[in-house]
Jmol script that loads the backbone (N, CA, C; Angstrom):
load data "model"
ATOM      1  N   GLN A   1      44.041 297.548  68.430  1.00  0.00           N
ATOM      2  CA  GLN A   1      43.868 297.362  69.867  1.00  0.00           C
ATOM      3  C   GLN A   1      43.593 295.893  70.149  1.00  0.00           C
ATOM      4  N   VAL A   2      44.430 295.283  70.944  1.00  0.00           N
ATOM      5  CA  VAL A   2      44.253 293.885  71.322  1.00  0.00           C
ATOM      6  C   VAL A   2      43.589 293.834  72.687  1.00  0.00           C
ATOM      7  N   GLU A   3      42.467 293.155  72.750  1.00  0.00           N
ATOM      8  CA  GLU A   3      41.756 293.013  74.016  1.00  0.00           C
ATOM      9  C   GLU A   3      41.577 291.538  74.344  1.00  0.00           C
ATOM     10  N   LEU A   4      41.763 291.200  75.608  1.00  0.00           N
ATOM     11  CA  LEU A   4      41.588 289.845  76.089  1.00  0.00           C
ATOM     12  C   LEU A   4      40.550 289.876  77.199  1.00  0.00           C
ATOM     13  N   VAL A   5      39.567 289.015  77.106  1.00  0.00           N
ATOM     14  CA  VAL A   5      38.501 288.968  78.102  1.00  0.00           C
ATOM     15  C   VAL A   5      38.410 287.550  78.649  1.00  0.00           C
ATOM     16  N   GLU A   6      38.670 287.423  79.954  1.00  0.00           N
ATOM     17  CA  GLU A   6      38.611 286.117  80.616  1.00  0.00           C
ATOM     18  C   GLU A   6      37.249 285.886  81.228  1.00  0.00           C
ATOM     19  N   SER A   7      36.910 284.626  81.373  1.00  0.00           N
ATOM     20  CA  SER A   7      35.687 284.234  82.070  1.00  0.00           C
ATOM     21  C   SER A   7      35.877 282.824  82.593  1.00  0.00           C
ATOM     22  N   GLY A   8      34.960 282.415  83.468  1.00  0.00           N
ATOM     23  CA  GLY A   8      34.968 281.037  83.939  1.00  0.00           C
ATOM     24  C   GLY A   8      35.487 280.830  85.343  1.00  0.00           C
ATOM     25  N   GLY A   9      35.985 281.876  85.971  1.00  0.00           N
ATOM     26  CA  GLY A   9      36.443 281.717  87.338  1.00  0.00           C
ATOM     27  C   GLY A   9      35.278 281.516  88.294  1.00  0.00           C
ATOM     28  N   GLY A  10      35.604 281.194  89.529  1.00  0.00           N
ATOM     29  CA  GLY A  10      34.551 280.993  90.522  1.00  0.00           C
ATOM     30  C   GLY A  10      35.094 280.306  91.749  1.00  0.00           C
ATOM     31  N   SER A  11      34.174 279.831  92.573  1.00  0.00           N
ATOM     32  CA  SER A  11      34.528 279.150  93.811  1.00  0.00           C
ATOM     33  C   SER A  11      34.118 277.693  93.725  1.00  0.00           C
ATOM     34  N   VAL A  12      35.045 276.812  94.052  1.00  0.00           N
ATOM     35  CA  VAL A  12      34.766 275.381  94.037  1.00  0.00           C
ATOM     36  C   VAL A  12      35.415 274.737  95.243  1.00  0.00           C
ATOM     37  N   GLN A  13      34.974 273.543  95.551  1.00  0.00           N
ATOM     38  CA  GLN A  13      35.611 272.776  96.609  1.00  0.00           C
ATOM     39  C   GLN A  13      36.792 271.995  96.046  1.00  0.00           C
ATOM     40  N   ALA A  14      37.697 271.658  96.918  1.00  0.00           N
ATOM     41  CA  ALA A  14      38.856 270.868  96.510  1.00  0.00           C
ATOM     42  C   ALA A  14      38.399 269.597  95.792  1.00  0.00           C
ATOM     43  N   GLY A  15      39.093 269.286  94.712  1.00  0.00           N
ATOM     44  CA  GLY A  15      38.723 268.140  93.897  1.00  0.00           C
ATOM     45  C   GLY A  15      37.824 268.488  92.729  1.00  0.00           C
ATOM     46  N   GLY A  16      37.291 269.696  92.745  1.00  0.00           N
ATOM     47  CA  GLY A  16      36.394 270.118  91.677  1.00  0.00           C
ATOM     48  C   GLY A  16      37.123 270.585  90.435  1.00  0.00           C
ATOM     49  N   SER A  17      36.334 271.042  89.464  1.00  0.00           N
ATOM     50  CA  SER A  17      36.874 271.463  88.170  1.00  0.00           C
ATOM     51  C   SER A  17      36.309 272.813  87.762  1.00  0.00           C
ATOM     52  N   LEU A  18      37.101 273.532  86.986  1.00  0.00           N
ATOM     53  CA  LEU A  18      36.669 274.767  86.351  1.00  0.00           C
ATOM     54  C   LEU A  18      37.316 274.849  84.976  1.00  0.00           C
ATOM     55  N   ARG A  19      36.673 275.554  84.060  1.00  0.00           N
ATOM     56  CA  ARG A  19      37.279 275.830  82.762  1.00  0.00           C
ATOM     57  C   ARG A  19      37.296 277.337  82.545  1.00  0.00           C
ATOM     58  N   LEU A  20      38.480 277.858  82.401  1.00  0.00           N
ATOM     59  CA  LEU A  20      38.649 279.273  82.113  1.00  0.00           C
ATOM     60  C   LEU A  20      38.696 279.502  80.605  1.00  0.00           C
ATOM     61  N   SER A  21      38.129 280.609  80.182  1.00  0.00           N
ATOM     62  CA  SER A  21      38.156 280.989  78.774  1.00  0.00           C
ATOM     63  C   SER A  21      38.768 282.380  78.640  1.00  0.00           C
ATOM     64  N   CYS A  22      39.401 282.611  77.519  1.00  0.00           N
ATOM     65  CA  CYS A  22      39.997 283.922  77.236  1.00  0.00           C
ATOM     66  C   CYS A  22      39.760 284.215  75.755  1.00  0.00           C
ATOM     67  N   THR A  23      38.910 285.174  75.488  1.00  0.00           N
ATOM     68  CA  THR A  23      38.613 285.545  74.110  1.00  0.00           C
ATOM     69  C   THR A  23      39.494 286.712  73.702  1.00  0.00           C
ATOM     70  N   ILE A  24      40.157 286.580  72.570  1.00  0.00           N
ATOM     71  CA  ILE A  24      41.119 287.566  72.104  1.00  0.00           C
ATOM     72  C   ILE A  24      40.531 288.273  70.887  1.00  0.00           C
ATOM     73  N   SER A  25      40.660 289.573  70.841  1.00  0.00           N
ATOM     74  CA  SER A  25      39.954 290.362  69.830  1.00  0.00           C
ATOM     75  C   SER A  25      40.584 290.310  68.448  1.00  0.00           C
ATOM     76  N   VAL A  26      41.827 289.876  68.352  1.00  0.00           N
ATOM     77  CA  VAL A  26      42.487 289.813  67.051  1.00  0.00           C
ATOM     78  C   VAL A  26      43.157 288.455  66.884  1.00  0.00           C
ATOM     79  N   GLN A  27      43.457 288.143  65.627  1.00  0.00           N
ATOM     80  CA  GLN A  27      44.161 286.903  65.337  1.00  0.00           C
ATOM     81  C   GLN A  27      45.627 287.210  65.083  1.00  0.00           C
ATOM     82  N   PHE A  28      46.504 286.425  65.668  1.00  0.00           N
ATOM     83  CA  PHE A  28      47.931 286.587  65.462  1.00  0.00           C
ATOM     84  C   PHE A  28      48.343 285.683  64.308  1.00  0.00           C
ATOM     85  N   THR A  29      48.195 286.190  63.089  1.00  0.00           N
ATOM     86  CA  THR A  29      48.393 285.370  61.893  1.00  0.00           C
ATOM     87  C   THR A  29      49.847 284.982  61.672  1.00  0.00           C
ATOM     88  N   ALA A  30      50.771 285.694  62.259  1.00  0.00           N
ATOM     89  CA  ALA A  30      52.191 285.397  62.082  1.00  0.00           C
ATOM     90  C   ALA A  30      52.724 284.476  63.160  1.00  0.00           C
ATOM     91  N   GLY A  31      51.825 283.879  63.946  1.00  0.00           N
ATOM     92  CA  GLY A  31      52.253 283.001  65.019  1.00  0.00           C
ATOM     93  C   GLY A  31      52.031 283.650  66.371  1.00  0.00           C
ATOM     94  N   TYR A  32      51.916 282.833  67.395  1.00  0.00           N
ATOM     95  CA  TYR A  32      51.595 283.359  68.722  1.00  0.00           C
ATOM     96  C   TYR A  32      52.137 282.454  69.813  1.00  0.00           C
ATOM     97  N   CYS A  33      52.172 283.031  70.981  1.00  0.00           N
ATOM     98  CA  CYS A  33      52.333 282.266  72.208  1.00  0.00           C
ATOM     99  C   CYS A  33      51.272 282.785  73.168  1.00  0.00           C
ATOM    100  N   MET A  34      50.495 281.906  73.719  1.00  0.00           N
ATOM    101  CA  MET A  34      49.446 282.271  74.669  1.00  0.00           C
ATOM    102  C   MET A  34      49.702 281.563  75.972  1.00  0.00           C
ATOM    103  N   GLY A  35      49.363 282.218  77.043  1.00  0.00           N
ATOM    104  CA  GLY A  35      49.632 281.614  78.330  1.00  0.00           C
ATOM    105  C   GLY A  35      48.622 281.991  79.388  1.00  0.00           C
ATOM    106  N   TRP A  36      48.560 281.159  80.395  1.00  0.00           N
ATOM    107  CA  TRP A  36      47.804 281.441  81.613  1.00  0.00           C
ATOM    108  C   TRP A  36      48.799 281.648  82.743  1.00  0.00           C
ATOM    109  N   PHE A  37      48.594 282.706  83.477  1.00  0.00           N
ATOM    110  CA  PHE A  37      49.406 283.037  84.635  1.00  0.00           C
ATOM    111  C   PHE A  37      48.485 283.182  85.839  1.00  0.00           C
ATOM    112  N   ARG A  38      49.054 283.082  87.022  1.00  0.00           N
ATOM    113  CA  ARG A  38      48.242 283.293  88.213  1.00  0.00           C
ATOM    114  C   ARG A  38      49.058 284.026  89.267  1.00  0.00           C
ATOM    115  N   GLN A  39      48.323 284.718  90.120  1.00  0.00           N
ATOM    116  CA  GLN A  39      48.962 285.456  91.201  1.00  0.00           C
ATOM    117  C   GLN A  39      48.050 285.456  92.404  1.00  0.00           C
ATOM    118  N   SER A  40      48.599 285.068  93.529  1.00  0.00           N
ATOM    119  CA  SER A  40      47.863 285.115  94.788  1.00  0.00           C
ATOM    120  C   SER A  40      48.503 286.179  95.667  1.00  0.00           C
ATOM    121  N   PRO A  41      47.762 286.674  96.664  1.00  0.00           N
ATOM    122  CA  PRO A  41      48.269 287.769  97.496  1.00  0.00           C
ATOM    123  C   PRO A  41      49.620 287.440  98.113  1.00  0.00           C
ATOM    124  N   GLY A  42      50.547 288.365  97.987  1.00  0.00           N
ATOM    125  CA  GLY A  42      51.864 288.204  98.577  1.00  0.00           C
ATOM    126  C   GLY A  42      52.822 287.353  97.779  1.00  0.00           C
ATOM    127  N   LYS A  43      52.367 286.868  96.640  1.00  0.00           N
ATOM    128  CA  LYS A  43      53.233 286.027  95.802  1.00  0.00           C
ATOM    129  C   LYS A  43      53.440 286.667  94.440  1.00  0.00           C
ATOM    130  N   GLU A  44      54.520 286.278  93.794  1.00  0.00           N
ATOM    131  CA  GLU A  44      54.780 286.775  92.456  1.00  0.00           C
ATOM    132  C   GLU A  44      53.895 286.044  91.444  1.00  0.00           C
ATOM    133  N   ARG A  45      53.685 286.731  90.323  1.00  0.00           N
ATOM    134  CA  ARG A  45      52.928 286.094  89.256  1.00  0.00           C
ATOM    135  C   ARG A  45      53.740 284.927  88.690  1.00  0.00           C
ATOM    136  N   GLU A  46      53.058 283.809  88.420  1.00  0.00           N
ATOM    137  CA  GLU A  46      53.748 282.643  87.892  1.00  0.00           C
ATOM    138  C   GLU A  46      53.029 282.104  86.665  1.00  0.00           C
ATOM    139  N   GLY A  47      53.801 281.560  85.765  1.00  0.00           N
ATOM    140  CA  GLY A  47      53.226 280.932  84.586  1.00  0.00           C
ATOM    141  C   GLY A  47      52.645 279.576  84.933  1.00  0.00           C
ATOM    142  N   VAL A  48      51.449 279.313  84.473  1.00  0.00           N
ATOM    143  CA  VAL A  48      50.751 278.068  84.767  1.00  0.00           C
ATOM    144  C   VAL A  48      50.812 277.126  83.566  1.00  0.00           C
ATOM    145  N   ALA A  49      50.479 277.639  82.392  1.00  0.00           N
ATOM    146  CA  ALA A  49      50.454 276.812  81.184  1.00  0.00           C
ATOM    147  C   ALA A  49      50.599 277.707  79.966  1.00  0.00           C
ATOM    148  N   GLY A  50      51.236 277.184  78.936  1.00  0.00           N
ATOM    149  CA  GLY A  50      51.424 277.932  77.705  1.00  0.00           C
ATOM    150  C   GLY A  50      51.171 277.069  76.491  1.00  0.00           C
ATOM    151  N   ILE A  51      50.849 277.727  75.386  1.00  0.00           N
ATOM    152  CA  ILE A  51      50.674 277.034  74.114  1.00  0.00           C
ATOM    153  C   ILE A  51      51.138 277.975  73.018  1.00  0.00           C
ATOM    154  N   ASP A  52      51.834 277.418  72.016  1.00  0.00           N
ATOM    155  CA  ASP A  52      52.254 278.264  70.906  1.00  0.00           C
ATOM    156  C   ASP A  52      51.621 277.779  69.605  1.00  0.00           C
ATOM    157  N   SER A  53      51.819 278.544  68.569  1.00  0.00           N
ATOM    158  CA  SER A  53      51.125 278.270  67.316  1.00  0.00           C
ATOM    159  C   SER A  53      51.650 277.033  66.604  1.00  0.00           C
ATOM    160  N   SER A  54      52.736 276.444  67.082  1.00  0.00           N
ATOM    161  CA  SER A  54      53.191 275.168  66.525  1.00  0.00           C
ATOM    162  C   SER A  54      52.499 274.001  67.205  1.00  0.00           C
ATOM    163  N   GLY A  55      51.729 274.298  68.253  1.00  0.00           N
ATOM    164  CA  GLY A  55      51.007 273.257  68.969  1.00  0.00           C
ATOM    165  C   GLY A  55      51.692 272.763  70.228  1.00  0.00           C
ATOM    166  N   GLU A  56      52.879 273.288  70.507  1.00  0.00           N
ATOM    167  CA  GLU A  56      53.576 272.885  71.710  1.00  0.00           C
ATOM    168  C   GLU A  56      52.893 273.471  72.940  1.00  0.00           C
ATOM    169  N   THR A  57      52.903 272.711  74.024  1.00  0.00           N
ATOM    170  CA  THR A  57      52.338 273.174  75.281  1.00  0.00           C
ATOM    171  C   THR A  57      53.383 273.044  76.390  1.00  0.00           C
ATOM    172  N   SER A  58      53.153 273.780  77.439  1.00  0.00           N
ATOM    173  CA  SER A  58      54.020 273.698  78.607  1.00  0.00           C
ATOM    174  C   SER A  58      53.177 273.873  79.853  1.00  0.00           C
ATOM    175  N   TYR A  59      53.619 273.262  80.941  1.00  0.00           N
ATOM    176  CA  TYR A  59      52.888 273.326  82.202  1.00  0.00           C
ATOM    177  C   TYR A  59      53.860 273.499  83.362  1.00  0.00           C
ATOM    178  N   ALA A  60      53.428 274.251  84.344  1.00  0.00           N
ATOM    179  CA  ALA A  60      54.171 274.307  85.589  1.00  0.00           C
ATOM    180  C   ALA A  60      54.078 272.943  86.265  1.00  0.00           C
ATOM    181  N   ASP A  61      55.136 272.565  86.978  1.00  0.00           N
ATOM    182  CA  ASP A  61      55.136 271.255  87.635  1.00  0.00           C
ATOM    183  C   ASP A  61      53.950 271.084  88.575  1.00  0.00           C
ATOM    184  N   SER A  62      53.536 272.159  89.199  1.00  0.00           N
ATOM    185  CA  SER A  62      52.465 272.094  90.192  1.00  0.00           C
ATOM    186  C   SER A  62      51.103 271.754  89.587  1.00  0.00           C
ATOM    187  N   VAL A  63      50.959 271.879  88.269  1.00  0.00           N
ATOM    188  CA  VAL A  63      49.646 271.633  87.655  1.00  0.00           C
ATOM    189  C   VAL A  63      49.668 270.502  86.631  1.00  0.00           C
ATOM    190  N   LYS A  64      50.839 269.935  86.372  1.00  0.00           N
ATOM    191  CA  LYS A  64      50.933 268.860  85.388  1.00  0.00           C
ATOM    192  C   LYS A  64      50.021 267.709  85.762  1.00  0.00           C
ATOM    193  N   GLY A  65      49.298 267.212  84.762  1.00  0.00           N
ATOM    194  CA  GLY A  65      48.387 266.106  84.991  1.00  0.00           C
ATOM    195  C   GLY A  65      47.021 266.531  85.486  1.00  0.00           C
ATOM    196  N   ARG A  66      46.876 267.798  85.871  1.00  0.00           N
ATOM    197  CA  ARG A  66      45.586 268.306  86.365  1.00  0.00           C
ATOM    198  C   ARG A  66      45.001 269.376  85.463  1.00  0.00           C
ATOM    199  N   PHE A  67      45.841 270.196  84.868  1.00  0.00           N
ATOM    200  CA  PHE A  67      45.396 271.291  84.012  1.00  0.00           C
ATOM    201  C   PHE A  67      45.699 270.968  82.558  1.00  0.00           C
ATOM    202  N   SER A  68      44.864 271.507  81.664  1.00  0.00           N
ATOM    203  CA  SER A  68      45.074 271.314  80.239  1.00  0.00           C
ATOM    204  C   SER A  68      44.773 272.618  79.502  1.00  0.00           C
ATOM    205  N   ILE A  69      45.727 273.064  78.689  1.00  0.00           N
ATOM    206  CA  ILE A  69      45.546 274.292  77.921  1.00  0.00           C
ATOM    207  C   ILE A  69      45.221 273.939  76.478  1.00  0.00           C
ATOM    208  N   SER A  70      44.338 274.710  75.881  1.00  0.00           N
ATOM    209  CA  SER A  70      43.978 274.487  74.487  1.00  0.00           C
ATOM    210  C   SER A  70      43.548 275.810  73.859  1.00  0.00           C
ATOM    211  N   VAL A  71      43.489 275.830  72.548  1.00  0.00           N
ATOM    212  CA  VAL A  71      43.073 277.043  71.846  1.00  0.00           C
ATOM    213  C   VAL A  71      42.167 276.663  70.691  1.00  0.00           C
ATOM    214  N   ASP A  72      41.124 277.429  70.505  1.00  0.00           N
ATOM    215  CA  ASP A  72      40.233 277.292  69.354  1.00  0.00           C
ATOM    216  C   ASP A  72      40.534 278.470  68.441  1.00  0.00           C
ATOM    217  N   ASN A  73      41.312 278.227  67.410  1.00  0.00           N
ATOM    218  CA  ASN A  73      41.741 279.326  66.539  1.00  0.00           C
ATOM    219  C   ASN A  73      40.570 279.963  65.803  1.00  0.00           C
ATOM    220  N   ALA A  74      39.568 279.175  65.485  1.00  0.00           N
ATOM    221  CA  ALA A  74      38.405 279.712  64.778  1.00  0.00           C
ATOM    222  C   ALA A  74      37.648 280.715  65.636  1.00  0.00           C
ATOM    223  N   LYS A  75      37.684 280.509  66.941  1.00  0.00           N
ATOM    224  CA  LYS A  75      36.967 281.394  67.861  1.00  0.00           C
ATOM    225  C   LYS A  75      37.896 282.391  68.546  1.00  0.00           C
ATOM    226  N   ASN A  76      39.194 282.331  68.227  1.00  0.00           N
ATOM    227  CA  ASN A  76      40.169 283.195  68.914  1.00  0.00           C
ATOM    228  C   ASN A  76      40.038 283.086  70.423  1.00  0.00           C
ATOM    229  N   THR A  77      39.884 281.871  70.903  1.00  0.00           N
ATOM    230  CA  THR A  77      39.649 281.663  72.328  1.00  0.00           C
ATOM    231  C   THR A  77      40.640 280.663  72.897  1.00  0.00           C
ATOM    232  N   LEU A  78      41.190 281.039  74.023  1.00  0.00           N
ATOM    233  CA  LEU A  78      42.128 280.210  74.775  1.00  0.00           C
ATOM    234  C   LEU A  78      41.390 279.624  75.967  1.00  0.00           C
ATOM    235  N   TYR A  79      41.696 278.374  76.292  1.00  0.00           N
ATOM    236  CA  TYR A  79      41.031 277.698  77.411  1.00  0.00           C
ATOM    237  C   TYR A  79      42.059 277.154  78.398  1.00  0.00           C
ATOM    238  N   LEU A  80      41.604 277.012  79.630  1.00  0.00           N
ATOM    239  CA  LEU A  80      42.378 276.292  80.635  1.00  0.00           C
ATOM    240  C   LEU A  80      41.407 275.403  81.404  1.00  0.00           C
ATOM    241  N   GLN A  81      41.484 274.115  81.162  1.00  0.00           N
ATOM    242  CA  GLN A  81      40.676 273.153  81.902  1.00  0.00           C
ATOM    243  C   GLN A  81      41.437 272.781  83.160  1.00  0.00           C
ATOM    244  N   MET A  82      40.804 272.997  84.298  1.00  0.00           N
ATOM    245  CA  MET A  82      41.454 272.750  85.583  1.00  0.00           C
ATOM    246  C   MET A  82      40.669 271.687  86.329  1.00  0.00           C
ATOM    247  N   ASN A  83      41.300 270.555  86.556  1.00  0.00           N
ATOM    248  CA  ASN A  83      40.687 269.440  87.273  1.00  0.00           C
ATOM    249  C   ASN A  83      41.430 269.183  88.575  1.00  0.00           C
ATOM    250  N   SER A  84      40.794 268.431  89.453  1.00  0.00           N
ATOM    251  CA  SER A  84      41.411 268.078  90.740  1.00  0.00           C
ATOM    252  C   SER A  84      41.991 269.312  91.424  1.00  0.00           C
ATOM    253  N   LEU A  85      41.198 270.341  91.501  1.00  0.00           N
ATOM    254  CA  LEU A  85      41.679 271.606  92.059  1.00  0.00           C
ATOM    255  C   LEU A  85      42.021 271.474  93.532  1.00  0.00           C
ATOM    256  N   LYS A  86      43.040 272.207  93.933  1.00  0.00           N
ATOM    257  CA  LYS A  86      43.524 272.208  95.309  1.00  0.00           C
ATOM    258  C   LYS A  86      43.427 273.623  95.883  1.00  0.00           C
ATOM    259  N   PRO A  87      43.363 273.751  97.196  1.00  0.00           N
ATOM    260  CA  PRO A  87      43.323 275.098  97.789  1.00  0.00           C
ATOM    261  C   PRO A  87      44.489 275.972  97.344  1.00  0.00           C
ATOM    262  N   GLU A  88      45.634 275.367  97.108  1.00  0.00           N
ATOM    263  CA  GLU A  88      46.796 276.160  96.681  1.00  0.00           C
ATOM    264  C   GLU A  88      46.680 276.668  95.251  1.00  0.00           C
ATOM    265  N   ASP A  89      45.659 276.252  94.522  1.00  0.00           N
ATOM    266  CA  ASP A  89      45.404 276.806  93.193  1.00  0.00           C
ATOM    267  C   ASP A  89      44.647 278.129  93.267  1.00  0.00           C
ATOM    268  N   THR A  90      44.213 278.504  94.459  1.00  0.00           N
ATOM    269  CA  THR A  90      43.490 279.760  94.631  1.00  0.00           C
ATOM    270  C   THR A  90      44.357 280.934  94.216  1.00  0.00           C
ATOM    271  N   ALA A  91      43.855 281.750  93.294  1.00  0.00           N
ATOM    272  CA  ALA A  91      44.621 282.879  92.768  1.00  0.00           C
ATOM    273  C   ALA A  91      43.765 283.644  91.767  1.00  0.00           C
ATOM    274  N   MET A  92      44.267 284.805  91.361  1.00  0.00           N
ATOM    275  CA  MET A  92      43.727 285.489  90.209  1.00  0.00           C
ATOM    276  C   MET A  92      44.448 284.928  88.988  1.00  0.00           C
ATOM    277  N   TYR A  93      43.677 284.516  88.010  1.00  0.00           N
ATOM    278  CA  TYR A  93      44.238 283.928  86.804  1.00  0.00           C
ATOM    279  C   TYR A  93      44.134 284.916  85.652  1.00  0.00           C
ATOM    280  N   TYR A  94      45.241 285.067  84.927  1.00  0.00           N
ATOM    281  CA  TYR A  94      45.322 285.998  83.812  1.00  0.00           C
ATOM    282  C   TYR A  94      45.726 285.254  82.542  1.00  0.00           C
ATOM    283  N   CYS A  95      45.140 285.648  81.419  1.00  0.00           N
ATOM    284  CA  CYS A  95      45.633 285.149  80.146  1.00  0.00           C
ATOM    285  C   CYS A  95      46.483 286.238  79.497  1.00  0.00           C
ATOM    286  N   ALA A  96      47.400 285.819  78.653  1.00  0.00           N
ATOM    287  CA  ALA A  96      48.290 286.741  77.969  1.00  0.00           C
ATOM    288  C   ALA A  96      48.630 286.173  76.599  1.00  0.00           C
ATOM    289  N   VAL A  97      48.945 287.070  75.680  1.00  0.00           N
ATOM    290  CA  VAL A  97      49.300 286.641  74.327  1.00  0.00           C
ATOM    291  C   VAL A  97      50.380 287.558  73.784  1.00  0.00           C
ATOM    292  N   GLU A  98      51.208 286.978  72.933  1.00  0.00           N
ATOM    293  CA  GLU A  98      52.263 287.754  72.273  1.00  0.00           C
ATOM    294  C   GLU A  98      52.600 287.046  70.970  1.00  0.00           C
ATOM    295  N   GLY A  99      53.414 287.665  70.160  1.00  0.00           N
ATOM    296  CA  GLY A  99      53.875 287.024  68.945  1.00  0.00           C
ATOM    297  C   GLY A  99      54.635 285.749  69.276  1.00  0.00           C
ATOM    298  N   PHE A 100      55.015 285.004  68.212  1.00  0.00           N
ATOM    299  CA  PHE A 100      55.537 283.664  68.454  1.00  0.00           C
ATOM    300  C   PHE A 100      56.770 283.629  69.370  1.00  0.00           C
ATOM    301  N   ARG A 101      56.710 282.740  70.297  1.00  0.00           N
ATOM    302  CA  ARG A 101      57.835 282.316  71.114  1.00  0.00           C
ATOM    303  C   ARG A 101      57.488 280.927  71.615  1.00  0.00           C
ATOM    304  N   PRO A 102      58.443 280.116  71.993  1.00  0.00           N
ATOM    305  CA  PRO A 102      58.113 278.769  72.442  1.00  0.00           C
ATOM    306  C   PRO A 102      57.206 278.770  73.675  1.00  0.00           C
ATOM    307  N   ALA A 103      56.314 277.824  73.731  1.00  0.00           N
ATOM    308  CA  ALA A 103      55.389 277.716  74.864  1.00  0.00           C
ATOM    309  C   ALA A 103      56.128 277.585  76.181  1.00  0.00           C
ATOM    310  N   SER A 104      57.289 276.996  76.151  1.00  0.00           N
ATOM    311  CA  SER A 104      58.061 276.800  77.379  1.00  0.00           C
ATOM    312  C   SER A 104      58.409 278.112  78.064  1.00  0.00           C
ATOM    313  N   ARG A 105      58.402 279.217  77.309  1.00  0.00           N
ATOM    314  CA  ARG A 105      58.730 280.517  77.904  1.00  0.00           C
ATOM    315  C   ARG A 105      57.708 280.923  78.962  1.00  0.00           C
ATOM    316  N   VAL A 106      56.483 280.437  78.822  1.00  0.00           N
ATOM    317  CA  VAL A 106      55.432 280.840  79.761  1.00  0.00           C
ATOM    318  C   VAL A 106      55.764 280.403  81.175  1.00  0.00           C
ATOM    319  N   VAL A 107      56.269 279.185  81.313  1.00  0.00           N
ATOM    320  CA  VAL A 107      56.501 278.643  82.654  1.00  0.00           C
ATOM    321  C   VAL A 107      57.951 278.806  83.102  1.00  0.00           C
ATOM    322  N   ALA A 108      58.740 279.505  82.309  1.00  0.00           N
ATOM    323  CA  ALA A 108      60.115 279.793  82.712  1.00  0.00           C
ATOM    324  C   ALA A 108      60.122 280.884  83.780  1.00  0.00           C
ATOM    325  N   VAL A 109      61.263 281.031  84.438  1.00  0.00           N
ATOM    326  CA  VAL A 109      61.417 282.108  85.424  1.00  0.00           C
ATOM    327  C   VAL A 109      61.173 283.455  84.724  1.00  0.00           C
ATOM    328  N   ASN A 110      60.394 284.314  85.372  1.00  0.00           N
ATOM    329  CA  ASN A 110      60.035 285.615  84.787  1.00  0.00           C
ATOM    330  C   ASN A 110      59.357 285.457  83.432  1.00  0.00           C
ATOM    331  N   GLY A 111      58.602 284.389  83.283  1.00  0.00           N
ATOM    332  CA  GLY A 111      57.953 284.115  82.011  1.00  0.00           C
ATOM    333  C   GLY A 111      56.999 285.196  81.559  1.00  0.00           C
ATOM    334  N   GLU A 112      56.493 285.984  82.499  1.00  0.00           N
ATOM    335  CA  GLU A 112      55.529 287.015  82.123  1.00  0.00           C
ATOM    336  C   GLU A 112      56.179 288.163  81.361  1.00  0.00           C
ATOM    337  N   ASN A 113      57.492 288.286  81.488  1.00  0.00           N
ATOM    338  CA  ASN A 113      58.197 289.350  80.775  1.00  0.00           C
ATOM    339  C   ASN A 113      58.086 289.135  79.268  1.00  0.00           C
ATOM    340  N   GLY A 114      57.786 290.167  78.562  1.00  0.00           N
ATOM    341  CA  GLY A 114      57.690 290.074  77.114  1.00  0.00           C
ATOM    342  C   GLY A 114      56.282 289.873  76.605  1.00  0.00           C
ATOM    343  N   PHE A 115      55.352 289.589  77.505  1.00  0.00           N
ATOM    344  CA  PHE A 115      53.956 289.489  77.089  1.00  0.00           C
ATOM    345  C   PHE A 115      53.332 290.876  77.199  1.00  0.00           C
ATOM    346  N   GLY A 116      52.915 291.398  76.067  1.00  0.00           N
ATOM    347  CA  GLY A 116      52.413 292.762  76.057  1.00  0.00           C
ATOM    348  C   GLY A 116      50.917 292.890  76.186  1.00  0.00           C
ATOM    349  N   TYR A 117      50.216 291.795  76.019  1.00  0.00           N
ATOM    350  CA  TYR A 117      48.753 291.847  76.027  1.00  0.00           C
ATOM    351  C   TYR A 117      48.216 290.927  77.111  1.00  0.00           C
ATOM    352  N   TRP A 118      47.404 291.525  77.980  1.00  0.00           N
ATOM    353  CA  TRP A 118      46.897 290.812  79.147  1.00  0.00           C
ATOM    354  C   TRP A 118      45.392 291.014  79.316  1.00  0.00           C
ATOM    355  N   GLY A 119      44.747 289.986  79.887  1.00  0.00           N
ATOM    356  CA  GLY A 119      43.366 290.139  80.286  1.00  0.00           C
ATOM    357  C   GLY A 119      43.287 290.777  81.664  1.00  0.00           C
ATOM    358  N   GLN A 120      42.070 290.983  82.118  1.00  0.00           N
ATOM    359  CA  GLN A 120      41.850 291.682  83.376  1.00  0.00           C
ATOM    360  C   GLN A 120      41.914 290.737  84.571  1.00  0.00           C
ATOM    361  N   GLY A 121      41.887 289.451  84.325  1.00  0.00           N
ATOM    362  CA  GLY A 121      41.973 288.474  85.399  1.00  0.00           C
ATOM    363  C   GLY A 121      40.621 287.929  85.799  1.00  0.00           C
ATOM    364  N   THR A 122      40.622 286.694  86.244  1.00  0.00           N
ATOM    365  CA  THR A 122      39.413 286.057  86.767  1.00  0.00           C
ATOM    366  C   THR A 122      39.812 285.278  88.021  1.00  0.00           C
ATOM    367  N   GLN A 123      39.032 285.428  89.068  1.00  0.00           N
ATOM    368  CA  GLN A 123      39.391 284.849  90.368  1.00  0.00           C
ATOM    369  C   GLN A 123      38.965 283.387  90.444  1.00  0.00           C
ATOM    370  N   VAL A 124      39.872 282.567  90.938  1.00  0.00           N
ATOM    371  CA  VAL A 124      39.586 281.161  91.225  1.00  0.00           C
ATOM    372  C   VAL A 124      39.835 280.936  92.713  1.00  0.00           C
ATOM    373  N   THR A 125      38.826 280.433  93.394  1.00  0.00           N
ATOM    374  CA  THR A 125      38.937 280.162  94.820  1.00  0.00           C
ATOM    375  C   THR A 125      38.578 278.708  95.069  1.00  0.00           C
ATOM    376  N   VAL A 126      39.500 277.978  95.703  1.00  0.00           N
ATOM    377  CA  VAL A 126      39.288 276.562  95.988  1.00  0.00           C
ATOM    378  C   VAL A 126      39.287 276.377  97.499  1.00  0.00           C
ATOM    379  N   SER A 127      38.203 275.866  98.016  1.00  0.00           N
ATOM    380  CA  SER A 127      38.070 275.668  99.453  1.00  0.00           C
ATOM    381  C   SER A 127      38.317 274.206  99.809  1.00  0.00           C
ATOM    382  N   SER A 128      38.846 274.016 100.998  1.00  0.00           N
ATOM    383  CA  SER A 128      39.169 272.643 101.445  1.00  0.00           C
ATOM    384  C   SER A 128      37.975 271.985 102.103  1.00  0.00           C
TER     385      SER A 128
END
end "model"
wireframe off; spacefill off
backbone 0.3
color backbone group
């Protein structure tokens, strides 16, 4: 049973920072792709950032230069550091993991397809 537990969401003012964490109950020893996705009311889920076991990362254009994804393999924990937050970043944020695929798949169209393991989501609200 693979379980993902997110934490770190909250409410901040525009320009502020948050760090999301996602603890995964198992290690993907044969390689992995991990990603952060977000969804706001009335919008489709979109890939925000991805990282794979080769160390490659990917970012949506809307967050490049502001968000940073990282993983601590020893702790089985995925992170998303979010700086210079904007009101349009307001959404429910989800982490996901699957066996190896390139990190770029996370931010591709329909990137969420093929990810079988998801967290429950953590809300991020950015006020202007």
